[in-house]
C-alpha positions in Angstrom: 136.9 215.7 60.0 136.0 216.0 63.8 134.4 212.8 65.6 131.2 214.9 66.1 130.9 215.9 62.5 131.8 212.2 61.4 128.9 210.8 63.4 126.2 213.9 62.3 127.4 212.6 58.8 126.7 209.1 59.4 123.6 209.7 61.3 122.3 211.9 58.2 123.2 209.0 55.9 121.3 206.9 57.9 118.3 208.8 58.2 118.4 209.3 54.5 118.4 205.6 53.5 115.6 204.8 56.0 113.7 207.6 54.4 114.3 206.4 50.4 114.6 202.8 51.0 110.9 202.1 51.3 110.0 204.1 48.1 112.3 201.9 46.3 110.5 198.6 47.1 107.6 198.3 44.7 105.0 195.2 44.8 105.8 193.1 41.8 103.1 193.6 39.0 101.6 189.8 39.6 101.0 190.4 43.1 99.1 193.7 42.5 96.7 192.1 40.5 96.4 189.0 43.0 95.6 192.1 45.7 93.5 194.1 43.7 91.2 190.6 43.0 91.4 189.8 46.4 90.1 193.4 47.5 87.4 193.2 45.0 85.9 189.7 46.5 86.1 191.1 50.1 84.5 194.4 48.8 81.6 192.6 47.2 81.3 190.4 50.5 81.1 193.8 52.3 78.6 195.5 49.9 81.3 198.1 49.4 80.5 199.2 45.9 83.4 201.7 45.8 85.9 199.5 46.3 84.5 196.9 43.9 84.9 199.4 41.2 88.4 200.6 42.1 90.4 198.4 40.4 88.3 198.2 37.2 89.0 200.6 34.4 86.6 203.4 33.0 86.2 201.0 30.1 85.8 197.9 32.1 83.7 195.3 29.9 82.2 192.3 31.8 81.0 189.1 29.8 81.1 190.9 26.3 78.9 193.8 27.3 76.6 192.3 30.0 78.0 194.4 32.8 80.2 197.3 32.4 81.6 199.1 35.5 78.6 201.4 36.6 76.4 198.4 36.4 78.6 196.3 38.5 78.9 198.4 41.1 75.2 199.6 40.9 74.2 196.1 41.5 76.4 195.7 44.6 74.9 199.0 46.2 71.4 197.4 45.5 72.4 194.2 47.4 74.0 196.2 50.2 70.9 198.7 50.5 68.9 195.6 50.4 71.0 194.2 53.4 71.6 191.1 51.2 75.0 189.2 52.1 77.0 187.6 49.0 79.7 185.1 50.0 82.7 185.2 47.8 85.0 182.3 48.0 88.3 182.4 45.8 90.0 179.6 44.3 93.7 180.0 43.5 94.7 182.8 41.0 96.7 182.0 37.7 98.4 184.7 36.1 99.7 184.7 32.6 101.6 187.7 30.8 100.7 188.8 27.7 103.0 191.3 26.2 102.3 194.6 28.6 99.0 192.8 30.3 98.0 190.1 32.2 95.5 187.3 32.2 94.3 186.4 35.4 92.1 182.9 35.7 90.6 181.7 38.9 87.5 179.9 40.2 84.8 181.7 42.5 81.9 180.6 44.4 79.0 182.9 44.9 76.7 182.3 47.9 73.8 184.0 49.6 73.5 185.2 53.3 69.6 185.6 52.6 67.4 187.8 50.8 67.1 186.3 46.9 67.8 188.9 44.5 70.7 186.8 42.8 69.5 183.3 43.7 69.9 181.9 39.8 73.3 183.7 39.6 74.9 181.7 43.0 77.0 179.0 42.2 80.8 178.6 40.9 82.1 180.5 38.3 85.2 180.1 36.2 86.7 183.4 35.5 88.9 185.1 33.3 90.1 188.5 33.8 92.4 191.1 31.8 94.7 193.4 33.2 96.5 196.6 32.1 98.8 199.3 34.0 97.1 202.7 33.8 99.3 205.0 35.2 101.1 202.7 37.6 97.9 200.7 38.8 97.0 197.3 37.4 93.3 197.7 36.4 90.7 195.2 35.1 89.5 196.2 31.5 87.7 192.9 30.6 86.6 189.8 32.2 84.6 186.7 31.4 82.8 184.2 33.6 80.7 181.3 33.1 79.5 178.6 35.3 81.5 176.1 36.2 79.3 173.3 37.3 
């Protein structure tokens, strides 16, 4: 093999590795759930109903039927339309594997920047959320919460 052909072969292999290796890296499941929770908190603060609903499964059930996916995103949408800001401060997220699913627990503080649509719902909450993998994406299918204080 000529030196020129060797150089072309080595360059081709390096290019192939550069293209393939990033696809081999995958975010660990726990990190995906943590990232989804953080993204939902950020979306709630910015009033982005679509991004709040993105990590939720279609059959999401909040507090045993109190709030489904449509009602939750609708509430965020209404707050945004009214110009109200809801602050969300997250505590550490603890994740427990339960077979093919995961349970994430954390505290969350809701505060208001004005308005008053939700004054009785502001405060510190203990949240327990259940997650399952749907076609390669971790989605929250159930959550329960109660006031921690």
